[in-house]
N, CA and C atoms as an extended XYZ file, in Angstrom:
276
Properties=species:S:1:pos:R:3:atomname:S:1:resname:S:1:resid:I:1 pbc="F F F"
N       100.717       90.661      121.880 N   UNK     1
C       101.393       90.153      121.984 CA  UNK     1
C       102.081       91.648      121.872 C   UNK     1
N       102.625       92.578      122.616 N   UNK     2
C       103.385       94.280      122.417 CA  UNK     2
C       104.465       94.096      120.781 C   UNK     2
N       104.284       95.175      120.505 N   UNK     3
C       105.067       95.074      119.513 CA  UNK     3
C       106.132       95.769      119.784 C   UNK     3
N       107.543       95.499      118.693 N   UNK     4
C       108.999       96.520      119.296 CA  UNK     4
C       108.685       97.763      119.258 C   UNK     4
N       108.927       98.973      119.649 N   UNK     5
C       109.120      100.416      118.202 CA  UNK     5
C       109.241      100.220      117.146 C   UNK     5
N       110.809       99.278      117.346 N   UNK     6
C       110.751       99.249      115.977 CA  UNK     6
C       110.310       98.333      114.427 C   UNK     6
N       108.904       97.700      115.222 N   UNK     7
C       108.577       96.908      114.289 CA  UNK     7
C       107.100       97.832      113.808 C   UNK     7
N       106.702       98.678      114.618 N   UNK     8
C       105.682       99.736      114.593 CA  UNK     8
C       106.013      100.763      113.522 C   UNK     8
N       107.498      101.034      113.895 N   UNK     9
C       108.403      102.058      112.903 CA  UNK     9
C       108.136      101.782      110.837 C   UNK     9
N       108.246       99.752      111.115 N   UNK    10
C       108.509       99.469      109.981 CA  UNK    10
C       107.504       99.329      109.400 C   UNK    10
N       106.126       99.261      110.350 N   UNK    11
C       104.913       99.011      109.277 CA  UNK    11
C       104.191      100.518      109.436 C   UNK    11
N       104.816      101.513      109.252 N   UNK    12
C       104.835      103.216      110.133 CA  UNK    12
C       104.901      103.403      108.305 C   UNK    12
N       106.321      103.630      107.598 N   UNK    13
C       106.790      103.428      106.742 CA  UNK    13
C       106.296      102.873      105.616 C   UNK    13
N       106.243      101.178      106.054 N   UNK    14
C       104.914      101.004      105.063 CA  UNK    14
C       103.947      101.248      103.990 C   UNK    14
N       102.491      101.378      105.428 N   UNK    15
C       101.881      102.413      105.609 CA  UNK    15
C       102.057      102.933      104.659 C   UNK    15
N       103.332      104.316      104.648 N   UNK    16
C       103.154      105.435      103.937 CA  UNK    16
C       103.741      106.107      103.110 C   UNK    16
N       104.400      104.558      102.545 N   UNK    17
C       104.602      104.929      101.418 CA  UNK    17
C       103.706      103.872      100.352 C   UNK    17
N       102.430      103.159      100.552 N   UNK    18
C       101.687      102.259      100.250 CA  UNK    18
C       100.351      103.526      100.383 C   UNK    18
N       100.449      105.086      100.815 N   UNK    19
C        99.851      105.686      100.540 CA  UNK    19
C        99.797      106.428       99.735 C   UNK    19
N       101.069      106.933       99.732 N   UNK    20
C       101.811      107.417       98.380 CA  UNK    20
C       101.381      107.468       97.353 C   UNK    20
N       101.802      106.338       97.418 N   UNK    21
C       101.719      105.051       95.274 CA  UNK    21
C       100.236      105.536       94.928 C   UNK    21
N        99.621      104.891       96.525 N   UNK    22
C        97.844      105.647       96.203 CA  UNK    22
C        97.454      106.920       95.192 C   UNK    22
N        97.764      107.615       96.371 N   UNK    23
C        98.098      109.374       95.702 CA  UNK    23
C        98.748      109.983       94.648 C   UNK    23
N        99.681      108.702       93.969 N   UNK    24
C       100.348      108.843       92.215 CA  UNK    24
C       100.314      109.020       91.844 C   UNK    24
N        98.787      107.357       92.194 N   UNK    25
C        98.424      106.244       91.027 CA  UNK    25
C        96.942      106.835       90.788 C   UNK    25
N        96.625      107.782       92.064 N   UNK    26
C        94.967      108.146       91.724 CA  UNK    26
C        95.255      110.526       90.469 C   UNK    26
N        96.731      110.724       91.387 N   UNK    27
C        97.035      112.034       90.541 CA  UNK    27
C        96.894      111.556       88.576 C   UNK    27
N        97.974      110.463       88.143 N   UNK    28
C        98.052      109.755       87.209 CA  UNK    28
C        96.645      109.782       86.446 C   UNK    28
N        95.715      109.491       86.966 N   UNK    29
C        94.800      109.247       86.407 CA  UNK    29
C        93.423      109.296       86.399 C   UNK    29
N        94.194      111.056       87.671 N   UNK    30
C        93.188      112.012       87.251 CA  UNK    30
C        93.325      112.960       85.641 C   UNK    30
N        95.009      113.282       85.729 N   UNK    31
C        95.753      113.962       84.626 CA  UNK    31
C        94.783      113.050       83.944 C   UNK    31
N        96.015      112.389       83.635 N   UNK    32
C        95.309      111.143       82.245 CA  UNK    32
C        93.856      110.882       81.487 C   UNK    32
N        92.246      111.025       82.389 N   UNK    33
C        91.290      111.341       82.155 CA  UNK    33
C        90.551      112.241       81.586 C   UNK    33
N        91.442      113.184       82.221 N   UNK    34
C        91.181      115.147       81.721 CA  UNK    34
C        92.010      115.032       80.691 C   UNK    34
N        93.155      115.154       80.303 N   UNK    35
C        93.765      115.204       79.060 CA  UNK    35
C        92.406      115.006       77.615 C   UNK    35
N        92.222      113.223       78.448 N   UNK    36
C        91.650      112.209       76.836 CA  UNK    36
C        90.679      112.546       77.020 C   UNK    36
N        89.640      113.301       77.766 N   UNK    37
C        88.417      113.426       77.353 CA  UNK    37
C        88.128      115.419       77.322 C   UNK    37
N        89.405      115.778       77.619 N   UNK    38
C        89.551      116.739       77.464 CA  UNK    38
C        89.549      116.892       75.586 C   UNK    38
N        90.870      116.534       75.741 N   UNK    39
C        91.228      116.232       74.001 CA  UNK    39
C        89.772      115.601       72.426 C   UNK    39
N        88.544      114.276       72.822 N   UNK    40
C        87.850      114.248       72.981 CA  UNK    40
C        87.252      114.968       72.488 C   UNK    40
N        86.762      116.045       73.987 N   UNK    41
C        85.234      116.609       73.714 CA  UNK    41
C        85.705      118.014       73.033 C   UNK    41
N        86.707      118.364       72.924 N   UNK    42
C        87.847      118.878       71.574 CA  UNK    42
C        87.520      119.396       70.089 C   UNK    42
N        88.048      117.586       70.011 N   UNK    43
C        88.063      117.120       68.534 CA  UNK    43
C        86.168      117.305       68.462 C   UNK    43
N        85.807      116.833       68.753 N   UNK    44
C        84.249      116.506       69.694 CA  UNK    44
C        83.368      117.462       68.645 C   UNK    44
N        83.457      118.890       69.324 N   UNK    45
C        82.874      120.276       69.204 CA  UNK    45
C        83.662      120.948       69.121 C   UNK    45
N        85.828      120.683       68.329 N   UNK    46
C        86.086      121.231       67.518 CA  UNK    46
C        86.270      123.217       67.854 C   UNK    46
N        86.728      122.762       68.937 N   UNK    47
C        87.449      123.628       70.359 CA  UNK    47
C        88.702      123.398       70.874 C   UNK    47
N        89.989      123.829       70.143 N   UNK    48
C        90.905      123.681       70.172 CA  UNK    48
C        91.550      123.306       71.470 C   UNK    48
N        91.603      124.188       72.346 N   UNK    49
C        92.562      123.701       73.885 CA  UNK    49
C        91.796      124.168       74.434 C   UNK    49
N        90.138      124.719       74.780 N   UNK    50
C        89.010      124.926       75.546 CA  UNK    50
C        88.685      123.365       76.817 C   UNK    50
N        88.333      122.458       76.144 N   UNK    51
C        88.183      121.577       76.925 CA  UNK    51
C        89.311      121.008       77.973 C   UNK    51
N        90.154      121.338       76.814 N   UNK    52
C        91.556      120.360       78.073 CA  UNK    52
C        92.092      121.056       78.729 C   UNK    52
N        92.143      122.182       78.894 N   UNK    53
C        92.515      123.437       79.932 CA  UNK    53
C        91.811      123.080       80.504 C   UNK    53
N        90.064      124.196       80.625 N   UNK    54
C        89.447      123.476       82.062 CA  UNK    54
C        89.408      121.902       82.548 C   UNK    54
N        89.255      120.974       81.492 N   UNK    55
C        89.236      119.436       82.567 CA  UNK    55
C        90.856      119.435       82.813 C   UNK    55
N        91.922      120.232       82.418 N   UNK    56
C        93.047      119.652       83.256 CA  UNK    56
C        92.872      120.469       84.750 C   UNK    56
N        93.023      122.082       84.170 N   UNK    57
C        93.313      122.556       85.544 CA  UNK    57
C        91.860      122.164       86.771 C   UNK    57
N        91.078      121.921       86.408 N   UNK    58
C        89.376      121.479       87.450 CA  UNK    58
C        90.273      119.995       87.955 C   UNK    58
N        91.233      119.682       87.794 N   UNK    59
C        91.668      118.236       87.959 CA  UNK    59
C        92.856      118.553       89.054 C   UNK    59
N        92.786      119.744       89.157 N   UNK    60
C        94.204      120.233       90.043 CA  UNK    60
C        93.137      119.664       91.978 C   UNK    60
N        92.072      120.477       91.559 N   UNK    61
C        92.005      120.920       92.934 CA  UNK    61
C        90.982      119.835       93.145 C   UNK    61
N        90.375      118.081       92.444 N   UNK    62
C        90.222      117.293       92.746 CA  UNK    62
C        91.597      116.362       93.392 C   UNK    62
N        91.849      116.514       92.547 N   UNK    63
C        93.459      115.146       93.191 CA  UNK    63
C        94.429      115.504       94.158 C   UNK    63
N        93.991      117.079       94.427 N   UNK    64
C        94.489      117.339       96.177 CA  UNK    64
C        93.805      116.903       96.921 C   UNK    64
N        91.815      116.725       96.585 N   UNK    65
C        91.251      117.049       97.786 CA  UNK    65
C        90.771      115.351       97.518 C   UNK    65
N        91.500      114.772       96.841 N   UNK    66
C        91.268      112.867       97.238 CA  UNK    66
C        93.047      112.708       97.496 C   UNK    66
N        94.473      113.770       97.487 N   UNK    67
C        95.345      113.201       98.163 CA  UNK    67
C        94.739      114.171       99.795 C   UNK    67
N        94.297      115.015      100.249 N   UNK    68
C        93.585      115.235      101.969 CA  UNK    68
C        92.845      113.589      101.785 C   UNK    68
N        91.470      113.266      101.713 N   UNK    69
C        91.092      111.779      102.047 CA  UNK    69
C        92.296      110.805      102.256 C   UNK    69
N        92.504      110.601      101.044 N   UNK    70
C        93.265      110.230      101.890 CA  UNK    70
C        94.516      109.686      102.778 C   UNK    70
N        94.278      111.016      102.928 N   UNK    71
C        96.000      111.454      104.688 CA  UNK    71
C        95.199      110.979      105.372 C   UNK    71
N        93.897      111.318      105.147 N   UNK    72
C        92.960      112.215      106.724 CA  UNK    72
C        92.961      110.096      106.785 C   UNK    72
N        91.848      109.316      105.586 N   UNK    73
C        91.914      108.191      106.125 CA  UNK    73
C        93.100      107.555      106.646 C   UNK    73
N        93.802      107.409      106.605 N   UNK    74
C        95.082      106.672      106.090 CA  UNK    74
C        96.007      107.458      107.944 C   UNK    74
N        95.401      108.016      108.055 N   UNK    75
C        96.393      108.820      109.325 CA  UNK    75
C        95.630      107.837      110.681 C   UNK    75
N        93.927      108.322      111.039 N   UNK    76
C        93.244      107.259      110.909 CA  UNK    76
C        93.222      105.909      111.666 C   UNK    76
N        94.325      104.682      110.369 N   UNK    77
C        93.725      104.408      110.849 CA  UNK    77
C        95.373      103.763      111.531 C   UNK    77
N        95.849      104.313      112.064 N   UNK    78
C        97.538      104.424      111.670 CA  UNK    78
C        97.439      104.727      113.555 C   UNK    78
N        95.994      106.008      113.420 N   UNK    79
C        96.007      106.296      115.028 CA  UNK    79
C        95.250      104.888      115.583 C   UNK    79
N        94.584      104.932      115.092 N   UNK    80
C        93.226      103.658      115.443 CA  UNK    80
C        93.708      102.014      115.988 C   UNK    80
N        95.502      102.012      114.902 N   UNK    81
C        95.242      100.085      115.543 CA  UNK    81
C        95.844       99.693      116.680 C   UNK    81
N        97.101      101.023      117.155 N   UNK    82
C        97.597      100.871      118.805 CA  UNK    82
C        96.260      100.944      119.966 C   UNK    82
N        95.722      101.472      120.085 N   UNK    83
C        93.955      100.820      120.715 CA  UNK    83
C        93.555      100.159      120.231 C   UNK    83
N        93.599       99.649      119.311 N   UNK    84
C        92.236       98.382      119.670 CA  UNK    84
C        93.868       97.091      119.646 C   UNK    84
N        94.990       97.591      119.599 N   UNK    85
C        96.050       96.056      120.815 CA  UNK    85
C        95.599       96.561      121.851 C   UNK    85
N        95.829       97.385      122.101 N   UNK    86
C        95.694       97.933      123.298 CA  UNK    86
C        94.823       96.970      124.357 C   UNK    86
N        93.741       97.575      123.737 N   UNK    87
C        92.657       97.035      124.087 CA  UNK    87
C        93.298       95.704      124.165 C   UNK    87
N        93.517       94.441      123.392 N   UNK    88
C        93.381       93.162      123.395 CA  UNK    88
C        94.701       92.650      124.356 C   UNK    88
N        95.287       93.068      124.368 N   UNK    89
C        96.745       92.854      125.224 CA  UNK    89
C        96.263       93.110      126.246 C   UNK    89
N        94.899       93.534      127.378 N   UNK    90
C        94.999       94.416      128.102 CA  UNK    90
C        94.174       93.184      129.075 C   UNK    90
N        92.939       92.635      127.455 N   UNK    91
C        91.750       91.266      128.726 CA  UNK    91
C        92.261       90.114      128.108 C   UNK    91
N        93.580       90.725      127.576 N   UNK    92
C        94.441       89.048      128.211 CA  UNK    92
C        95.195       88.550      129.479 C   UNK    92
């Protein structure tokens, strides 16, 4: 069955909202892991802000890279779905 244009837009919007939620949660996890890991290392080695700052600054490019990976994967899935649906419609 062919989807209407409105249904397709609703699906795309829903998928994009889920993608933004995934990116937000991963960013939060990375920041919290960097913070608590850095605080623990600073307390263990008595180097007050050193490890915390290093891990927080290292988390920035990591979260950007993960954001790009998730966005590319989501866009690839969105682009591939219409092709498979059209092939199913043509074979029926």
